[in-house]
N, C-alpha and C positions, 0 to 999 in steps of 0.2 A: 340555691339562689343567693345572690349576694345582698346584704343589707347595709345600709350606711347609718350614721349616727342621727344626722338630721338633713332637711332638704337642701341646705346650702353648706354642710360641711361634709364633704365627700373624701373620706379617708381611704385612698387607694394606695396600697402599699405593695410590697413584695409578695405577700401571701395572695394577694390578688392575681398577680401575674402567674404564679405557679397554678391557682385554680384556673386560669385562661388557658395554660397550656394544656391542662389536663381535658378542658372542654375541647380544644381543637384536636386532640388525639382521639376522642370518641364522640364526635358531635352527633346527635340524634336528630332525626327531622323533628320540626316543630312548626307550629301555626305562625303565618305572618304576625297575628296580634300580640305574640309574646315578646316580638322586639321592641314593642311600645311601651314594655313595662318600665316603671321609673327606675328599676334597679339596673337597667342596661342601657336606657337611652340618655345621651348627653343632655346636660342642662346648664343654663347659664348660673354661674356661681360654684360649680363643682370645682374641687381643688385636686391636684395631683402632686406627688412628691419630686416628679421629675418629668422632664419632657417625653422621655422613653415610655413611661407609664401612661402618659396621654394618648401617645401614638397607640399603644397596645389596647387601650380602652376603645378608642374609636375605631380601630381596625376590627376588634371583636364585634362592636356593634354594626359595622359594615357588612361582616359575615353573616350576622343574623337578618340584616334588612335584605341584603343581596347586591352589594357595591364594593367596588375596590377603593382604596384610598392612597394617598400619596402625600409627601411633604411639600409644602410650597414656600412661600417666601418666609423669611425669619429677620429677626433684629438682635444684635448683640452689643453688649456694653464695648465701647471701643478701648477703654482702659483695661478692664478686668476680663474682657472676652467672653462673659458670662452670657447665655441667651436671655433675652428680654422678652420676646414674643414668637409665636409660631402659628402658622396657618396650615391646618390639615383640610385638603380639599378631596373631593371626589375625582377618582381618575380620569373622568371623561370631562374634567373642567377645561375651559379654553377650547381653541380650535387649533388644528394642525397647520403649521407654516407651509409656505410653497415648496413643494418637492423640487430641489434643484438638480436632481438626478435626470439622467436621460429619459425624454418623455415616451421613448420606445420601449421602456422596461415591460418584460412579458407579464410577471406577476407582481405589481405593486402592492405594498401593505394595504390592508383593508383599513378604512376610516373607523376610529374608535372615539374622537371627541366630539362631544354634543354642547359644549359650553354650559355644563352643568353648574349650577350656584351653590350646590349643597357644600357646607364646609364647616369646620370648628376651629375656632380661633382662641388661643390660650396666651396668657400674660402674666409675668411674674409679679407676685405680690410681695412687695419689698418688706412689709411688716412681718410677714409670717415665712418668707423665703420660699413659697410653694406656687405652683402655677395654677391660675384660675381661668375657667371658661369665662370669656367676656361676650362671645357670640356664637351662636349655633344656627345655622341654616339647614332645615330638615328636607325641603321639598327637591325632588331631582326632575330633570327635564328629559329623562329616558326610562325605559323598561327596566326593571330590577331583574336580578338573576334568580332562579328558583333554588331552594335550599339544597337539591340534589347536585347542583352545579357550583356551589358557593366554594368549594375547595379549589376550583379552577381560577378564581380571581387573582389577578398578580399579587396583591398585597397579602394573600393568604399562602402564598408558596414560597418555600424557603428551604434551601438544603442545608441542614445543621453538619456540624463538624463530624458527629459520629455517623450520620447518614452518608456523608461523603467518603468516610473511611470505608465503609461497608461497600459502597459503589466501586471503588478502586480495588478492593479485595476481591469482589465478584468478578470484576472484568479481568484481573489478573489470573483468575482461575479458568479464564476461556469461557465463561457464561456469556452468551449473547445479550444484548441490551434488553430485548424484547422479554426474555425469560427472566432476566435479573430484575426487571420492574415488577413483573408478575410475582416473583419470589418475595421481593420486598412488602409488596401489598398484602400478600397472604400473611406474613408475619405481624402485622400490625392490625389485622382485621378487615381489609379491604383498601382499595387505591385512594378512596377519599381520604382515608385517615392519614396518608403518607405525608402530606404537606408539600409535595410537588408533583409535576406531570412527567411524562416520559421524555417530553421536549427538554424539560428543564435537567433531567438526568443526563441527557445527551450533550447539553450545552456545558454542564458541568464537567464532564469528563473530557469534552474538547478543550476547555479552559485549563484543565489540569495538564494535558498533554503539551499546550503551547508553553505552560510555565517551564515543563521539563526540557523543552527544546528552546530555552532562553539562549543558551549559547550555540544553537545550532545544531543539526544532525552530527556533524564532525566533532563539535565540543562534547556532546552528549555520550557519543560513542567512546571517546578518549576517557572521559570521566568514569563511565561504566567500567572500562578495562582497569583504570587505576584503582577504583573501589575493590574490584575482584582481586586484583594483585595485593592489596594492603590486607585483605582477609585471609589469603592463602598465598604465600610466596612461590608456590610452586605453579600459580597460574601463569600461563604463557600467552602473549598475543604480539603481533607484529603488523605494521602498517607500512605499505608501499606508497610512496608519493611520486608524482611526476615532477617535471621541470618547473611546473607553476606552483608547486607545493599543495597540490591537491590529491586527496585519496584516491588511489585506483584500486588496490587489492587489500584484503584484509583477512588475517588468519588468527584464529585463537583456540586455545585448548586449556580447560580448566584441570584441576588436580586430579580429578576422577578419571578424565579422558586419558591423561599421561599414564596414570596407573593401569588402567584397562589396556593401553596399548602395550606397556610393559609384560602383561599377562597373556594377552590373547592377540598381539599385533604380529603373528606369523603370517597371516593372510589378511589383505585390506582390499575393499572395494571402494573405489571413488567414483562419484557421479556428480554430475553438474546439470542434469535435465530440468531441474525444478527451478523456476523463475520466481522471485521473492516479491518484487515491488513493480510499480509503474515504470521505473526506470529500467526494467527488464534485465537486472544484474543477475548473473548465474550465482546460484548458491551450491557451493561444493561441500560434499560431507564425506569424511573418511569413516567408513563403519566396517564391522568385522563380526565374528561370532564368538560369543563367550562360552563357558563350559556347559550351559544350558542350551546351547544353540539358539540363543537368542540374539535379536540385534543389540550391538554395542558400538557406542560413537567414540571415535578417536580424535577427532578435530573437526573443524568447520570453517568456511571461507565465504566471503562475499567478494566477487570478483567484478572487474570492470569489462573485461573481454575475456575470449577463449583462444588466445594466441599462444604460440610456443614459448615466448618470452615470460607472459603471465604464469604459465602452468610451471616453467622452469623455477621462477621466484617461489611459487607456491610449495612445490615439492621440496625445495632445498630449506624453506623455512619449517616445513612439516618435519623434515629429519632433524633439524636443529632442536625443535622442541621435544623429540623423542630421543635425545642424547646420541644422534646420528646412528640409530638402529634401523636399518632398512628392513622391510618385510620380505620374506621369502617370496611371496607371490602377491601381485595386484592386479585386480580386476578393473577395467575401465570400459568406457564405450567405444565404438568404432570412429575414433577421432585421431586424425594424423598429427596435429599439434601435440595432443597430450601424449601420443605414442613417442614423439620425438623427445619431449621433455622428460618422459620416463627412462628412455634409453641413455640419455645424458646424465641425469641426476642419480639414478638407480640402475647402474649396469648389470649388477648381480642379481637384481630381482627379476624373476620370471613374469613377464607381461602377458596376461590373459584377457580375453574379451568377454564380457558378460553375456550370457546367453539370451537374457531378457531383451537387451537391446538389439541383439542379432534378429531376433524374432519379430520385433516391432518394425525393423528397417526391411526385413524380407517381406512382410505383408505390405508394405508401402511400395518397395522397387520391384519385386518379383512376382506378384499375384496374378498379373495378367498372363505371364508366361505359363504358370502352373494351373490358370483357370480356376482360382479359388484360393482363399486363405489357408484353408485346412491341409491342403496337399503340400504347399511349400513349406509350412511348419513340421508337417509330418516328415518330409524328406530330411530337412535340417536336424530335426531331433533324432533321427537314427544315425546321421553323421556324428552327432555329438555322444550318442550313448552306446551304439550297437556296433559300429565297425571300428574294431580295435586295432586292426592290422593296417599299416600303410598302403600295401598293394591292394587290398580290398577296398579301401577308401577311394583310392584313384580309380579303380575301374569302375565304382558305382558312380562316381562323380561324372567321369566321362560317358557313361551311359546316360546320365540325366540330360546332360547337354545335347547329346545327338537325339534322344526322344523328344526334347521340347525345341529342338533347333535354337538353342540360347547361347552359342558360342560368342555372339557379339554382344550379350547383355553386360553393360559395364558394371553393374552392381555385383553380379556373380562372379564377374572377373577379379573385382576388387577383394571380394570376400575369400575367394580361393587363395589369392596371394598371401592372405593372413591366416591360412589354416592351421599355421603352428600354434596360434593362439587361441583356437576354439574347437578343433576337430579332435575326436577321441584318440587316434594313434599318436598324437604328438602331446596333449595336455596330461596324458596319464603319467607322464615323467615328471610332472610339477606337484608340489604339495599344494593342496587348495581346501582342505578340511571339508570337502563337499559343497564348497560355495559356488560350483559352477551351474547349480540350479537357480531357477528364476526368482527363488524365495527372498533372498535378501534386498535386490533393488526394488522389485516388484512391491514388496511389503513397506519399505521405508518410504518410496514415493507416494504410496497410499496414505501412510501415516502423517505425512507432512501437511497434506491438504487441510484436515480439520483446524490445524494448529496456526499455520502461517498463512495470512491472507495478502492479497496484492497491494492493499491500500494502507497497509501498516507503516508507520514510520519507525526509526531506528529502536526507540525506546520500547514500542510496543513488539516490534520483531524479535527482540533479545528476550523480553518478558515471555512471550509464548513459545520461543524456542526453549527457554528453560523449563517451561511446563512439559514439553516433548521429552526432554532429558529426564526430568523426574518420573514422567510414566514409564519410560523404558527402563529406567533403573528400579522403579518399584515393582515391574514384572519380574525382574531378577529375584527381588526380595520375596515375592510370593512363590516362585519356584523353589528357593531356599526353604521357606516355611514347609511347603509341601514335601520336599525331601527329608526334612526332620520329623514331620508329623505322621506322613503317611508311608506305609510299607510299599516296596517295590512289588508290582504285579508279575510274580514268577509262573511262568506256564510250564516249564519243565524242571522238575525239581532234581537238578544235578549239582555237584559240587562246584563246576566251573560256572554255571549259571548264578548260583547263590553268591558267589564270591563277587561276580560282575555287579549284582544288584547292590551289594554293600559298598562297592567301590565307585562305579560311575554314577553320574547325574541320571535323572529320569530318562531324558530324551536319548541319552548316548546308549543307556541300558536297554532300552527297547529297541533301538537299532542292532545292538549286539545280539539280542534275544533273537531276533528275526534271521539272523545269520546263523546262529545255532541250530535253529529249527530247521532251516533248509539244508543245513549240512546232513540230516539224517537221510535225506533223499538222494545223496550222492554215494556213488559207488566206485571202488578202485578197479580201474582198467588196465592198469600197467604199472611197471616199476622197473627202473633202469639204474645201472651204477654209471655215474659220470665223473671218474676221477675219486676224489674223496667224498663226494656228494652223491645224495641218492635222489633221485627224480621219480616222484609219484605222479600218475596220471588218474584224474578223477573225473567223472562225467555225470550229469543229471540223469536220473532213470528215464530211458527212452529217448534220450537227446544224444545226438552225436558228437557235439562239440565238447573238447577235452580242455581240461585245465591242468597246468604242470605245477606241481608244489615241491620245491627243492629243499632238501634237508641237508644243512652243511655238517661238518665235522663237529663244530661247537654246539650242535643241536638246535641251531637257529634255523627258522623256516621262512621262505619267501614264495609267494604265488604270481603266476603269471597275470593275473587279474589286477594286481598291484594296489587292491583296495586300502591295505595297511599304509602303503606308501604315500597314497592320497590323501586318505581321510584319518588314519590313525586308529582304525579298528580291525580286528582280525576278520578276515573273510570266512565264508563257509568252507571253501575248499581248504584252507589252512586248518580250520577246526576239525574237519574230519580226520586229517592225517594226525593231528596232535592227540585227539581222544581215542581213536581206533587203533592206531599203528604206533604211537609214541607212549602210550598209557599215561598221558598227561591229564591229572583230574582238575587242575585249578590254571587259570590264565599265567603264563609265565610273567614275571615282573617287567621285563624287556619290552613286553607288548601292551603295558599300561601306560598311556600318556598322562602326565599329570594335568594337562590342559582339559581333560574330559572328566577328570575326577571330582569328588565333592570338595576336596582340599586344594583346588586350583588357585584358590585366593589366599593361600597360606604364606605366599612368598612375598618378600619384601621388595619393592621397586624405589629406584633413586631417580631424582629428576636431573635436568641438565647440570645442576651446580652439585651434584654429588650428596644431596640431602635425601633422606628417607620422605617419601610423599605421605602426607597426612591428609585425607579428604576433608576431615573436620578438625580444624586446628585448635577449636574450642570444644573438643569432645567432652570434657568434664562438665563444663558449664552447660552444654546442651543437654547432657543427661540430668543435671539437677533442675533445669528449667522444665524439662518433659515431666519429671517427677512431681514438681510444684503444681504444675499446671493440671496434671490429672486430679490431684488431691483438691485443688480449689474448686475445679469444675464439679465434683461431687458435693462439696460444700455448698457451693452456690444454687446447685439444682435443689438440694434438700431444704436449704433455708428460705428459699423464695416461695416455699408452699404455705407459710403461715407469716403474719405481721410481726409477731413477737420475736420469732427466729431471725427474721430478716433484720430487725433492729440490732438484735444481739450480736449478729455477725459484723454488721456495719461498724458497730462500736467497738468491737475488739479489733477489727481490721485496722481502723485508725490508730489504736494504740500499738498494734503490732508495726504498722508502717514507721511510726515514730520511734519505737524501740530499734528497728533496723537502721534508720539514718543515724541515730546515736551511735550505733556500733560502728558504722562507718566514719563518723566524726572522730570518735576515740582512737580508731586505729590510724587515721591520717595524723592526729596530733601526737601520737607515740612515735611515728616515724620521722616527723619534723623535729621533736625533741631529742631523740637518741641517734639520729643518721644524718645530720646535716651536712658533715663533711663528705662522707660516703656518696651520698646522693649527688651533691655538687661535682664530684670527681667523675662519677660514672656518666652524668648528663654532658659533661665536657666532652668526653670520650665518644659518646653517641653522635652529638653534633658534629664533631670532627669527622667521623666516619660519613655522615650524610653529607657534610659539605664537600669532602673530598670526592665523594661519588656524583654529586650533583655537578661540580665543577668539571668532571671528566666527561659526564654526559651532555654538557651544553654543547660542546664542539661536535657532537655527534647527532643530537636530536634537532630536528627542525619542525617547528609548530605547522600542523596542517590548516589549510585555509578553508577547507571545506571539501565535499565530495566532488569528484570529477563527474559531470553529468553526461550521460549518454542518451541518444535518442532512442524512444521505445519502438520496439519492432512490432508491437501489438497493434491490433486494430481490425476492423471489419474487412473481410475480403472483398475486393473490388468486383463488382459485376463484369462478366466477361463481355467486351464489346465487339459486336460483329463487323464484318466488311462494310455493310451498307452504312451503319452509323458512323465508321470511321471516314468514309468517303464524304458523309453529309457534314461532319464536324470540319474537315479540310476545306470543303467549299465554302462553309460559313467563315472560317477563318480567312480565306482569300478575300472574301467581299469585305470583311472587316479592315483588312490591310488597305484596299483600295480606298476606302471611306477615309481612312486615316490620312492617307496620301494626299488625296484631293483637298481635305480639309486644311492640311498644313500648307498646300500650294496656296489655298485661298487667304490663309492668315499672312502669308509672306507677302501676297500682293497688297493686303490692306495696311501694310507697314508694321505688322507686329514681329520685330526682329528681335534677336537676343535669345536667351535661355529658354527652352521649353518648360513650361510649368505642368507637371504631371496632374491630371485629373483624377481626384479620389472617388467622384461619382459622376454617373452620367444621367441626364433627365431621359425621361422615357421617350422613346421612339417608335412610330408605328412599324410593325415588321414588314420588311420587304417580300415581294411575291417570289416564290420558289418554284422552280421548274424541274419536275423530276426527268423530263425528257433531257434537259441540259446536263444532268447529272449522270444519267445512263450513257449518254455519248461522250463523256469526258473519258480521259486515258486513265484516270486515277481509280476508276471503278473496275474490279475485276470482270473479266469477259464471261467466265463461268457463272457468275451471278446475275448477269444482266437479264437472263430470260426468265429467271425466277421472279423478277420485279416488273416485267413489262406487262404481264397479265393483269397485275394489281393496279398498274396505272389505267 
């Protein structure tokens, strides 16, 4: 409890404010009578050092009593500008002015003003230079708020800078507003101790987003890209503008994406099925497999449309960012414009269709023919995996068309014309790393949904997309940790399996071990000499299908299943011949691809400028920062347990901070005293380079005026309108036209000549009588539907 010197000498200073803040942080319920204590109740003659202290005192009194306050009128000295007097009133003082908005507003704001007379007036005492209470009105004309709700009063709610920073940090981490409010409430011991409500948090975050969008979405986007390019010169971005200088298509790739593409960009999957915002812009992502067979992102794009020209620009820009290194194979969906752009930009790249998209389209387009989703997907799955020879595939496809009488089905005809891009007899000749499965596209589309919402603006979108990137990259870090910490699970202790476990990553080793185990169940059924080559025929025990393993003169092997040529892993058939008939104990080096090994990232990659890519340009500073942060966290946690250790740490931190600043200042002084000439010369050279670059860029760069808007294709599906309703609407439309014609003729007769004035509204009219018989006899109503309605009439 606060005590003052005397009844009329109220020394309220900074210590009081500190005590008041502590009270607000952990306010305990109290009786209403405690608010009338002379220590907390304003009195005439009470003095304050500043207007702010008077406001804080009256506000604390309002919290204890149960009302909110606000600043009212004030007077200042015209010459010095110093505050002379101030009136603090109850927030319910006065009455609301007449609402000038539309009177048809559905949810107008509730009335809160009750013309309350409670107030406190302070005036500057010139002799002491302090503010003195000259009038205090205690009586209120409304009910007071109970103590349990006092923290909801407007004057008690305020978002501090530290709380705002925490709000933004939590939001950037992807935590929803409701959960973040609950988290912050638990950190301080309850929601009532926060000092703000959930609506205040929402308003604060909204205001921060508006500040960040001060230059518009296009300006914020370009600013984001420029900041990324300043942090890392390997960051690449490109923006396409239309004739009106509005942004249509955007592509970007950070240093890590370019590095990943240089290591694992042999096979790429491109997908635009995800829509990012209300403008319904397609979001395109280039993804692939890393050495852990985890998803890795090579680049991203926000597109205006999905035309051939847009895809051509995007693929050309993608290759430019990747030093014009085209992938061996690319997977896309069944889009004609995308296929045309791929053929023009990457003619030497094998274009494949993603099986996940084919299955989704098959369910939509061909389920009625197969009479069920399961049958159509089962058949297509066999075509993609089981039928390896072209003749066999063609026979099975023709049999399917005959069985279901589906020769005229347009979707089946179109997908058959693209058979070279998805059927097993054709795609087995393309390098795919096993990406033909549904794993990549399905998993990535599912992982996007929790991160990217349709109502995000540009700033939010990029922040949450960065979170997705960090999560994907952290999964690889977890896999690297497991690779170093855990031993491979070896099922068969042979020298070949053990070497594979020490070389391959976990996912690839498990797949190799499966092939090795299956090789034990295969038997040699034949061997023939084909020139200098030896062809071994192997078959699974009890299975008639044979595989041919060719051993060439240089002791290299190849199998008819082409698993190694497709995925880069030895198949069970080749392993059988190597181990049993060629007496090979370990995997030959030529059959170990570096992209699947633990050292896949040991290779250096250069960017489009020929410079080695550094993911973290401030790697040393980052390492120092992490080390200092870890030490300071431990010290802070330990020192906060006792008051004397807390004061000891704060004292020495202040001294340490001052010493660090002195070191920086002394270093700068040394540089200025000893190297003035050199610094001036080097700065001149750098400025010359920047000026030359900026002058050359001015002729090429055009400032974007904004995003090109497109109409959203989203919306609720319209209800299907039947024939009866269509005819009814047409009949009513005809009656309306007749009335309009008659009214126009009447107006002409009455002398209303000149331009017609369109009516924005029409008065209510009595509905005209309607005859169902007239509708049924009309020619517009279908004959086959008349009988069904005559009985109802």
